[in-house]
Legacy VTK file of the C-alpha trace (Angstrom):
# vtk DataFile Version 3.0
C-alpha trace
ASCII
DATASET POLYDATA
POINTS 325 float
-11.046 25.732 3.551
-12.679 25.941 7.189
-9.244 23.960 8.330
-7.438 27.087 6.584
-9.640 29.615 8.564
-9.381 27.807 11.832
-5.471 26.961 11.939
-4.829 26.774 15.613
-2.223 29.312 16.970
-0.632 29.831 20.413
-2.897 31.955 22.994
-0.107 33.346 23.609
-0.137 35.087 20.142
-3.605 35.817 20.726
-2.710 37.745 24.018
0.096 39.620 22.410
-1.654 41.133 19.769
-5.030 41.768 21.734
-2.411 43.524 24.247
-1.232 45.630 21.184
-4.904 46.448 19.616
-6.126 47.732 22.543
-3.104 49.875 23.576
-2.846 51.503 19.690
-6.418 52.185 20.259
-5.632 54.382 23.110
-2.744 55.945 21.519
-4.861 56.913 18.071
-7.231 58.775 20.459
-4.699 60.792 21.938
-2.063 60.877 18.798
-3.648 59.914 15.467
-7.202 61.189 15.864
-7.206 63.846 18.673
-9.035 65.584 16.240
-11.993 64.507 16.232
-13.146 65.814 19.278
-12.950 68.987 17.165
-15.737 67.756 15.007
-18.393 69.077 17.675
-17.013 73.008 16.329
-17.953 72.245 12.631
-22.187 73.139 11.904
-24.541 70.316 12.866
-25.670 70.419 8.553
-22.105 69.760 7.463
-22.310 66.371 9.198
-23.551 63.602 6.333
-23.242 60.042 8.498
-21.943 57.149 6.452
-24.609 54.207 5.264
-24.414 52.536 8.934
-25.082 55.606 10.412
-27.984 56.925 8.798
-29.243 52.960 8.780
-28.732 53.299 12.668
-30.137 56.661 13.223
-27.293 57.401 15.034
-27.239 61.313 16.821
-25.284 64.305 15.301
-22.081 64.662 17.236
-22.497 67.130 20.213
-19.741 67.925 22.770
-20.909 65.911 25.182
-21.920 62.789 23.093
-17.587 63.023 21.861
-16.129 63.861 25.683
-18.286 60.521 26.858
-17.387 58.477 23.915
-13.612 59.652 23.871
-12.685 59.360 28.103
-15.023 56.022 27.880
-13.079 54.050 24.927
-9.902 55.738 26.468
-10.586 53.798 30.037
-11.983 50.520 28.594
-9.309 49.962 26.279
-6.896 50.275 28.328
-8.684 47.872 30.507
-9.597 45.313 27.725
-5.422 45.393 26.881
-4.849 43.290 30.057
-7.038 40.525 28.585
-9.096 40.443 31.283
-12.894 40.010 30.517
-12.091 39.730 26.690
-15.978 39.500 25.951
-17.326 42.256 27.523
-14.769 44.730 27.117
-14.179 43.587 23.630
-17.584 44.347 22.304
-17.662 47.378 24.142
-14.753 49.107 22.608
-15.298 47.494 19.560
-18.797 49.617 19.257
-17.463 53.018 21.343
-14.348 52.733 18.768
-17.099 51.884 15.264
-18.833 55.357 16.775
-15.397 57.154 17.519
-14.995 56.121 13.287
-18.318 57.323 12.070
-17.595 60.467 13.483
-14.397 60.967 12.213
-15.401 59.964 8.531
-19.132 61.583 8.298
-17.337 64.835 6.665
-16.068 64.315 3.359
-13.139 61.932 4.039
-13.314 57.957 4.610
-9.683 56.858 5.795
-9.247 52.985 3.751
-6.542 52.345 6.449
-8.801 51.551 9.329
-10.637 48.461 7.331
-8.241 45.902 9.165
-8.078 47.375 12.317
-11.890 47.292 12.633
-12.033 43.926 12.076
-9.519 43.272 14.270
-12.028 44.808 16.840
-14.773 42.940 16.093
-13.233 39.504 15.875
-10.963 39.811 19.387
-14.198 38.738 21.244
-14.588 36.302 19.913
-10.956 34.414 20.727
-11.590 33.867 24.085
-9.328 33.871 26.982
-5.650 33.627 26.345
-2.529 34.811 28.652
0.855 36.218 27.472
3.440 32.636 26.909
0.659 30.088 27.084
2.036 27.885 23.976
-1.811 25.591 23.786
-3.108 26.080 20.230
-6.494 27.512 20.192
-8.608 27.981 16.771
-10.898 30.151 18.099
-7.859 32.667 18.552
-6.825 31.612 14.978
-10.166 32.750 13.274
-9.703 35.760 14.725
-6.540 36.549 13.645
-6.999 34.611 9.722
-10.019 36.840 9.660
-7.713 40.196 10.383
-5.180 39.002 8.009
-7.513 38.656 5.334
-8.698 42.262 6.183
-5.579 43.567 5.750
-4.666 42.273 2.558
-8.459 43.178 1.402
-7.100 46.845 2.180
-4.534 46.261 -0.208
-5.847 44.411 -3.115
-9.370 46.597 -2.777
-6.971 49.776 -3.032
-5.843 48.647 -6.145
-8.773 47.894 -7.975
-10.289 51.342 -6.497
-7.372 52.980 -8.426
-7.931 50.823 -11.521
-11.885 51.605 -11.757
-11.853 55.213 -10.919
-8.666 56.266 -11.918
-8.123 53.913 -14.808
-4.737 53.800 -16.287
-4.314 57.629 -15.829
-3.468 56.279 -12.257
-0.242 54.505 -13.007
0.790 56.569 -16.493
-0.246 60.192 -14.692
1.503 62.343 -12.174
-0.079 60.911 -9.017
3.098 60.863 -6.839
4.774 63.899 -8.342
1.655 65.729 -7.128
1.612 64.288 -3.781
5.263 64.893 -3.329
4.478 68.324 -4.554
1.884 68.941 -1.359
3.628 66.937 1.403
6.958 65.633 0.112
10.131 65.468 2.174
13.858 66.171 1.167
13.915 62.722 0.070
10.768 62.707 -2.061
12.701 65.573 -3.248
15.938 63.603 -4.212
14.083 60.575 -6.476
11.496 62.628 -8.204
14.984 64.312 -10.287
15.393 60.784 -11.334
13.801 60.578 -14.483
10.895 57.964 -15.057
10.925 56.924 -11.659
8.235 57.992 -10.205
5.998 56.253 -13.316
7.560 52.506 -12.514
6.611 52.977 -8.894
3.213 53.855 -9.393
3.472 50.879 -11.599
5.209 48.804 -8.432
2.174 49.828 -6.029
-0.246 48.995 -8.085
1.397 45.051 -8.768
2.173 44.452 -5.353
-1.126 45.623 -4.131
-3.519 43.030 -6.947
-0.565 40.347 -6.118
-0.690 41.136 -2.100
-3.129 37.564 -1.723
0.240 35.369 -2.741
1.057 35.675 0.982
-1.483 33.234 1.688
0.108 30.717 -0.618
3.282 31.110 0.657
5.316 29.271 3.172
5.564 30.376 7.030
9.271 31.744 6.358
8.449 33.707 3.005
5.309 34.646 4.231
7.266 36.924 7.031
9.661 38.085 3.868
6.461 39.281 2.187
5.255 40.562 5.245
8.247 42.993 5.975
8.030 43.992 2.562
4.623 45.353 3.088
5.957 47.165 6.211
9.315 48.309 4.338
7.000 50.030 1.509
5.164 51.733 4.254
8.301 53.124 5.864
9.508 54.490 2.285
5.866 56.319 1.992
6.443 57.483 5.880
9.781 58.841 4.708
8.996 59.983 1.178
5.209 62.131 1.139
4.514 61.638 4.997
1.683 59.524 4.701
0.956 56.961 7.869
-0.907 53.983 8.102
-0.614 53.086 11.142
-4.012 51.524 11.971
-3.217 49.089 8.920
0.244 48.300 10.717
-0.977 47.642 13.707
-3.454 45.310 12.315
-1.026 43.775 9.860
1.107 42.151 12.839
-1.873 39.449 13.062
0.922 37.900 10.404
3.710 37.602 13.030
4.417 35.098 15.625
3.959 38.045 18.463
4.412 34.958 20.911
7.898 35.781 21.270
7.649 39.288 22.160
7.360 39.386 25.794
8.711 42.432 26.713
7.373 42.034 30.457
9.665 38.811 30.858
12.568 40.319 29.036
12.428 43.113 31.848
12.199 41.165 34.836
15.426 39.301 33.552
17.000 42.222 32.739
16.627 43.499 36.238
17.034 40.439 37.890
20.883 40.380 36.458
21.425 44.101 37.431
20.426 42.864 40.773
22.090 40.447 42.768
20.219 38.518 44.608
20.583 36.488 48.042
23.162 33.023 48.132
20.601 30.869 48.544
16.564 30.738 48.495
14.906 28.981 50.684
11.867 28.663 47.878
14.265 27.236 44.973
15.885 23.837 45.256
19.838 23.830 45.488
21.080 23.099 41.887
24.186 21.541 43.983
21.694 19.007 45.753
18.429 18.627 43.212
17.434 15.913 42.537
19.126 14.226 45.749
16.788 11.888 48.015
17.203 12.166 52.027
19.619 9.501 53.690
19.695 7.270 56.618
21.440 9.673 59.446
25.297 8.913 59.662
25.431 7.692 55.785
27.089 10.120 53.315
25.102 11.066 50.130
25.825 9.466 46.857
29.187 11.282 45.236
30.168 12.984 48.691
33.530 13.543 49.736
34.502 10.899 52.745
36.533 14.030 54.212
33.441 15.683 55.024
32.812 12.870 57.526
35.491 10.811 58.969
34.611 7.231 59.854
35.119 7.569 63.942
32.862 10.725 64.326
29.774 9.315 62.149
26.681 8.666 64.073
25.442 5.053 64.342
22.920 4.051 62.133
19.872 2.797 63.233
19.985 -0.163 64.356
23.633 -0.645 63.749
26.135 -0.141 66.481
28.826 2.715 65.663
32.758 1.602 65.063
34.083 -1.167 63.226
LINES 1 326
325 0 1 2 3 4 5 6 7 8 9 10 11 12 13 14 15 16 17 18 19 20 21 22 23 24 25 26 27 28 29 30 31 32 33 34 35 36 37 38 39 40 41 42 43 44 45 46 47 48 49 50 51 52 53 54 55 56 57 58 59 60 61 62 63 64 65 66 67 68 69 70 71 72 73 74 75 76 77 78 79 80 81 82 83 84 85 86 87 88 89 90 91 92 93 94 95 96 97 98 99 100 101 102 103 104 105 106 107 108 109 110 111 112 113 114 115 116 117 118 119 120 121 122 123 124 125 126 127 128 129 130 131 132 133 134 135 136 137 138 139 140 141 142 143 144 145 146 147 148 149 150 151 152 153 154 155 156 157 158 159 160 161 162 163 164 165 166 167 168 169 170 171 172 173 174 175 176 177 178 179 180 181 182 183 184 185 186 187 188 189 190 191 192 193 194 195 196 197 198 199 200 201 202 203 204 205 206 207 208 209 210 211 212 213 214 215 216 217 218 219 220 221 222 223 224 225 226 227 228 229 230 231 232 233 234 235 236 237 238 239 240 241 242 243 244 245 246 247 248 249 250 251 252 253 254 255 256 257 258 259 260 261 262 263 264 265 266 267 268 269 270 271 272 273 274 275 276 277 278 279 280 281 282 283 284 285 286 287 288 289 290 291 292 293 294 295 296 297 298 299 300 301 302 303 304 305 306 307 308 309 310 311 312 313 314 315 316 317 318 319 320 321 322 323 324
């Protein structure tokens, strides 16, 4: 079990995942959850902190507190995305984002799609230093990715458990998706809803795939990637039909992917090198035509060189031998 939990992965994968997660935190602040800043306009008596907030006795959000958290988190997450000071910046981002989520979720609604992202932020500081493109393997980084993967799958499995626990069989046989389409459905959803019993079949399928999601850990690597691709396609359909985004969950799910192969900066440099012609020769790089050749004595042609390059009579004498025949 411990070997599975700490299965070594390339450091480049850890570096890419770290950059992606911290960049998503910055995007989350300005795109997905900027509404958290409006919580300061809500009366303080409506603030009902979550259990951890009550245990830690976190203060009621104020305009100053939310502004400090927002700007500090924005700057620190961008710095953490560079990979510098992974522990110091990582723990700081984790603490600030956790407080950001406490503020967001303490007014009556808790989103379960944040679980994998929060776990990723909690374990990334333990992965240590990692550079993009580094192929050396790390068990600490493997543990961080594995724990994030477990959190992602728990999100699916526990969601199905909650559906059956609180909704029972009525969740799969009722009109859950029909109500969602009425409230926030798209034109594509309206077309799907016209097919008899298709929504009921879809509800059975959703619960089935969520309950079976742990199977992903039992599959060989190629089939595991295929199943993760199915997860992504499911969320693409969800966005296209009922406009529900699981963006934080999708970001955490990249822990399953071989991210070390995705190197946009390297690709950009190569593209720029193709578009911009370089000098004919570069003193800092060896000449490909002469790569691997050794220095030769004065007057002796290199191995493989044509004799026409220096006629015999024009050759300078080799040290210790007279010129000419």
